[in-house]
C-alpha positions in Angstrom: -149.3 74.3 21.5 -148.0 72.6 18.5 -147.1 76.1 17.0 -145.1 76.9 20.1 -143.3 73.5 19.8 -142.6 74.2 16.1 -141.1 77.6 16.7 -138.9 76.3 19.5 -137.7 73.5 17.1 -136.9 75.7 14.3 -134.5 78.2 16.1 -132.1 75.4 17.1 -132.1 74.1 13.5 -131.3 77.6 12.2 -128.4 78.1 14.8 -127.1 74.7 13.9 -127.1 75.6 10.1 -125.3 78.9 11.0 -122.7 77.1 12.9 -122.2 74.4 10.3 -121.4 77.0 7.6 -117.7 77.7 7.3 -116.8 80.6 9.7 -116.6 84.1 7.8 -113.3 85.0 9.2 -111.7 81.8 7.8 -113.4 82.2 4.6 -112.1 85.8 4.1 -108.6 84.7 5.2 -108.4 87.4 7.8 -105.7 85.6 9.6 -103.4 86.2 6.7 -104.2 89.7 6.4 -103.9 90.4 10.1 -100.0 91.2 9.9 -100.8 93.6 7.0 -103.5 95.5 8.9 -101.3 95.5 12.0 -98.3 96.9 10.0 -100.5 99.4 8.4 -101.5 100.7 11.8 -97.9 100.8 12.8 -97.1 102.9 9.7 -99.8 105.3 10.3 -98.3 105.9 13.9 -94.9 106.7 12.3 -96.6 109.0 9.8 -98.0 111.2 12.5 -96.4 114.6 12.9 -96.3 114.2 16.7 -96.6 111.2 18.9 -100.1 110.8 20.5 -100.4 111.7 24.2 -101.9 109.4 26.9 -105.4 110.7 25.9 -104.7 109.8 22.2 -103.7 106.2 23.1 -106.7 105.9 25.4 -109.0 107.1 22.6 -107.4 104.5 20.3 -107.8 101.7 22.9 -111.4 102.6 23.4 -112.1 102.6 19.6 -110.4 99.2 19.3 -112.5 97.8 22.2 -115.7 99.2 20.4 -114.8 97.5 17.2 -114.3 94.3 18.8 -117.7 94.6 20.6 -119.4 95.5 17.4 -117.8 92.6 15.7 -119.2 90.2 18.6 -122.6 92.0 18.5 -122.9 91.6 14.8 -122.3 87.9 15.1 -125.1 87.4 17.7 -127.6 89.5 15.9 -127.0 87.3 12.7 -127.4 84.1 14.6 -130.5 85.4 16.1 -131.9 86.3 12.6 -132.1 90.0 13.4 -129.8 90.8 10.3 -129.0 88.8 7.3 -126.0 86.4 7.3 -124.2 88.5 4.7 -124.6 91.8 6.6 -123.6 90.0 9.9 -120.4 88.6 8.3 -119.5 92.0 6.7 -120.0 93.8 9.9 -118.1 91.2 11.9 -115.1 91.2 9.5 -115.0 95.0 9.4 -115.0 95.2 13.2 -112.3 92.8 13.6 -110.3 94.3 10.8 -110.5 97.7 12.2 -109.7 96.4 15.7 -106.4 95.0 14.4 -105.7 98.2 12.4 -106.1 100.3 15.5 -103.9 97.8 17.5 -100.9 98.9 15.3 -100.6 102.4 16.7 -101.1 101.1 20.2 -98.2 98.4 19.7 -95.9 101.1 18.2 -96.6 103.4 21.1 -96.0 100.9 23.7 -92.7 99.9 22.1 -91.5 103.4 22.0 -92.1 104.0 25.7 -90.5 100.6 26.5 -87.3 101.4 24.9 -87.1 105.1 25.5 -83.8 106.1 27.0 -81.8 109.3 27.4 -80.1 110.6 24.2 -77.0 112.7 24.3 -77.7 116.3 23.3 -74.1 117.6 23.5 -70.5 116.7 22.4 -68.8 114.8 25.2 -65.3 114.1 25.5 -63.9 112.1 28.5 -63.8 108.7 30.2 -66.3 106.1 29.1 -67.0 102.8 31.0 -69.3 100.1 30.0 -69.8 96.4 29.4 -69.3 95.1 25.7 -72.5 93.8 24.3 -71.8 93.8 20.6 -68.9 94.0 18.2 -69.1 94.9 14.5 -67.5 96.8 11.6 -68.5 100.2 10.5 -68.8 101.4 6.9 -65.4 102.9 7.1 -64.0 99.5 7.9 -63.5 100.3 11.6 -64.2 97.8 14.5 -67.0 99.2 16.7 -67.9 98.4 20.2 -71.5 98.6 21.6 -71.4 99.2 25.4 -74.2 99.0 28.0 -74.3 99.8 31.6 -72.5 102.9 30.7 -70.8 105.3 33.2 -69.9 108.9 32.0 -68.0 111.6 33.9 -70.3 114.1 35.8 -73.5 112.4 34.4 -76.1 111.1 36.7 -77.5 107.6 36.3 -80.9 109.0 35.3 -79.4 110.8 32.4 -76.9 108.2 31.4 -77.6 106.5 28.0 -78.5 102.8 27.9 -76.1 102.0 25.2 -73.2 103.9 23.3 -71.3 102.8 20.2 -67.7 103.7 19.6 -65.4 103.0 16.6 -61.8 102.1 17.3 -59.6 104.3 15.1 -56.4 102.5 15.9 -55.9 98.6 15.4 -55.8 96.8 18.8 -57.1 93.6 20.4 -60.9 93.5 20.6 -62.3 92.6 24.3 -64.6 89.7 24.5 -68.2 90.5 24.8 -69.4 90.6 28.4 -66.2 92.1 29.7 -66.2 95.5 31.3 -63.9 98.1 29.7 -62.9 101.7 30.0 -61.5 104.1 27.5 -61.5 107.8 26.5 -64.1 108.7 23.9 -65.6 111.4 21.7 -69.4 110.9 21.7 -72.3 112.9 20.2 -76.0 112.3 19.4 -77.0 109.9 16.7 -77.0 111.8 13.4 -80.3 112.5 11.5 -80.8 111.8 7.8 -78.1 113.1 5.4 -80.9 114.5 3.1 -84.6 114.8 3.2 -86.3 111.5 2.8 -83.1 109.5 3.5 -82.6 106.8 6.1 -83.0 108.2 9.5 -80.4 106.6 11.8 -81.6 108.6 14.6 -85.0 106.8 14.6 -83.2 103.3 14.3 -80.9 104.3 17.2 -83.8 105.2 19.3 -85.3 101.7 19.0 -82.0 100.2 19.6 -81.7 102.2 22.8 -78.4 103.8 21.4 -78.0 107.2 23.1 -74.7 108.2 21.8 -72.1 107.3 18.9 -68.6 108.3 18.5 -65.0 107.0 18.4 -61.9 106.6 20.5 -58.2 107.0 19.8 -57.1 105.5 22.9 -56.5 101.8 23.8 -59.5 99.8 25.4 -58.6 98.9 28.9 -60.1 96.1 31.1 -62.1 97.7 33.9 -62.9 94.3 35.5 -62.2 90.6 35.5 -63.4 88.4 32.7 -67.0 87.7 32.7 -68.1 84.6 34.9 -70.8 82.2 34.4 -72.8 81.7 31.3 -71.4 83.6 28.3 -73.5 86.2 26.5 -75.1 84.8 23.3 -73.0 87.5 21.5 -69.8 85.9 22.8 -70.8 82.4 21.6 -71.7 83.8 18.1 -68.4 85.6 17.8 -66.4 82.6 19.0 -68.1 80.5 16.3 -67.3 83.1 13.8 -63.7 83.2 14.9 -63.5 79.4 14.6 -64.7 79.6 10.9 -62.3 82.4 10.1 -59.3 80.4 11.6 -60.2 77.1 9.8 -61.0 78.6 6.4 -58.7 81.6 6.4 -58.7 84.9 4.4 -61.7 86.8 3.3 -63.2 83.5 2.3 -63.5 82.6 6.0 -64.7 86.1 6.8 -67.5 85.9 4.4 -68.5 82.4 5.5 -68.6 83.5 9.1 -70.8 86.3 8.1 -73.1 83.9 6.2 -73.5 81.5 8.9 -73.3 83.7 12.2 -74.1 87.2 10.9 -70.7 88.6 12.2 -69.3 90.9 9.4 -66.5 92.2 11.4 -63.9 90.2 9.6 -64.8 91.4 6.2 -62.8 94.2 4.7 -64.3 97.1 3.1 -62.6 96.3 -0.2 -64.4 93.0 -0.1 -67.7 94.7 0.7 -67.2 97.0 -2.3 -66.4 94.0 -4.6 -69.7 92.3 -3.5 -71.7 95.6 -3.9 -70.4 96.0 -7.5 -71.4 92.3 -8.3 -74.8 92.7 -6.7 -74.1 90.1 -4.1 -74.0 92.2 -0.9 -77.4 91.2 0.0 -76.3 87.7 0.6 -74.1 88.9 3.6 -76.9 91.1 4.9 -79.1 88.0 5.3 -78.8 86.6 8.8 -77.1 83.2 9.4 -80.3 81.7 10.8 -82.1 82.4 7.3 -79.3 80.9 5.5 -79.2 77.9 7.8 -83.0 77.4 7.3 -82.5 77.5 3.5 -79.8 75.1 3.5 -81.8 72.8 5.7 -84.7 73.1 3.4 -82.7 72.2 0.4 -80.9 69.3 2.1 -84.4 67.8 3.2 -85.9 68.4 -0.2 -82.9 66.5 -2.0 -83.1 63.7 0.6 
């Protein structure tokens, strides 16, 4: 009886000692490496020659669940004394890490299916109607409009693109974001890389739900009343940018607005080239949020 009592008393002590030790996941810093593993899995998804089908994603899901179950089983077996603590920690870390790695392709595949939208596969010329959701400036120093809720001639809604982007070839007043406009546009599919291994704009456009790009030589006409109710976030951002440009003036105001709001539409291409030549263009590319956070951090540190 004493031996039985002794045995039952030892196991809680052993489990208590195992629980008192620092968790293996925390000791290994796996939380810090989780984004690296997840990003690696996403990169592997993009490296595949073809997108995995339903069966491929199902197999990845089962493998991820099996890895998580193996990690949990390793912890239980280590606590029960079936395997050593070191082996249990190694198996648990390996199982969790593999599960995070396998989650990367699943996240990328889910995102691809969520943003999938029709892409134009021919040259289109004709009326274009839509709502202005973004305004920026192209590399050729032209104002560009991004439209959603697009309506094209002889195109059924199921085949209509979620968003289109058009450059304005002639100087004209820019409509406010949120307003529905109409114009005559030349549209085509988003272009691929200019050379092997170069930046693939077509891939970026897919994840932006941008189904067509082009230009217009006609004036942009209002197709509806001004937007009512709460303005779009884009409208608030552009309003702040315009206020900075009006108050400061010139290209100095345009650069200041770009730094604080991310709106680079007021910067002329000559100014962009000067900043590229002086290796300062990366400052304009940083979003206004990051610049504001940096300014707040420096202000707090000095205070």
